[in-house]
N, C-alpha and C positions, 0 to 999 in steps of 0.2 A: 384501771381496774383489770382485775384476769376471770376470767368464768369460763371452763372448760367443757359445762354441764352444754349442752344441750335437748330440748323438748324433744320428749319419745324414750331418751336414756336409757335405760334399765340395766339392771344389777341384781345376780341372785350371791347371799352372802351365807355363812355358816347359821345366822343367825332369821335369814328370811331373806326376804325380797325390797328393792327401794326404786321406784320410776319419777323421773322429771316431767313432770307437768307443764310448769313454762319455766322461762329463763330469760336473764338480759343480762347486762353487760355487768349490774351491780345487785342482784337479786338472783333468787332459783331457789322454788316450788317444788319440794318431792313428797310422793305418798311414801310411806316406810311402814311395811308390815314384820310382825316380830311373832317369829313361829312362841307356839305353847312353851314354856320353861325353857327364853333363848332370851340372850343377851347383847345387847350392844357392847365394845370394850369402852374400859374407862379413860375419856381423851382427851383434850383440847384443842383449837384451832388457832393458830397465831394472826388471821388476817378475817378474819369472820365470825360474828352472833351470830346464834339462832335462835329463833321464835317457834317453840312445839304446840299444837293442839291435838291432841288424844279426839278421835275421831272414836274408837271401837274396842272397848277392850277395856281395864286397869292395866297401871303399868307402876310402876317403884323408879323413879328418876334419883337419881343422885346427881345433885349438884353444890359445889365445894364440897362443903365439908357436913352436908344436910341431905337427907334422905326421907322424899315426897311419897307420898302415894297421892295418886293420882287415878282419875276416870274420864270419859267420857267426858266432851265439854270442857274440860280445863284444861287452863295455859301455861304453860313453861316459858323464861325467855333465860338464855346462856346468853351472857357477854362473851367476848370473844378474851382467849386466855383460863378462862373459868373450866376447871376438869368435872367433865360432866359425863353421864349415862344412863340408860335406861331398858328396862329390864321387863321383859312381860313371863309374872311371876306366878300364872297362871295357868290351865288345861285349854286354853280359849284364848284363836289368835287376836292379839292388839293392832292396832293400825295408827298409827300419826301422821297428821300433816307435816313436813319443816321448812319451815320459812329462813333461808342464808339470807344475809348482806353481809359485803363487809370490799375489800377493796383485793381481792382475790379469794377467789371461788372456785375448791380444784382440792381433788381428791387426797394432795398430795400434801394440806395442809390439816393432815391429823396427825396427832404425837398420840401413839400411844401406851398407858400405863402400866395399864392392865390386862388380859385378854384371854378367856378361856379355850382360845384356837389357836392360839400358838403364831398371832401375828404379829408380836412384838422383833424388831431384829436388834 
């Protein structure tokens, strides 16, 4: 098991921010804040699955070939290797809790397919 995240880690991205709330060898819990009219990249992970719980606002989630509208208290499960994205289409900030589980929890386990911020190499 590998986890490079530590409790208290934070980062600012073009779409918003994330902060690690708790972390261990096989899980990581993040609070992710998505700015209004922003979206994360369409991505997948080889080594981890994710559970998302929307805690504030509304979002549009791409899960494989499906697009799902979600709101506060809704939950989404993303199996490893599944293409996914979350988007905040509203004028209000949106927040969700992400729980990562798997054998390798690392920022390098992101495969990007589409990114409006030019982060595909």
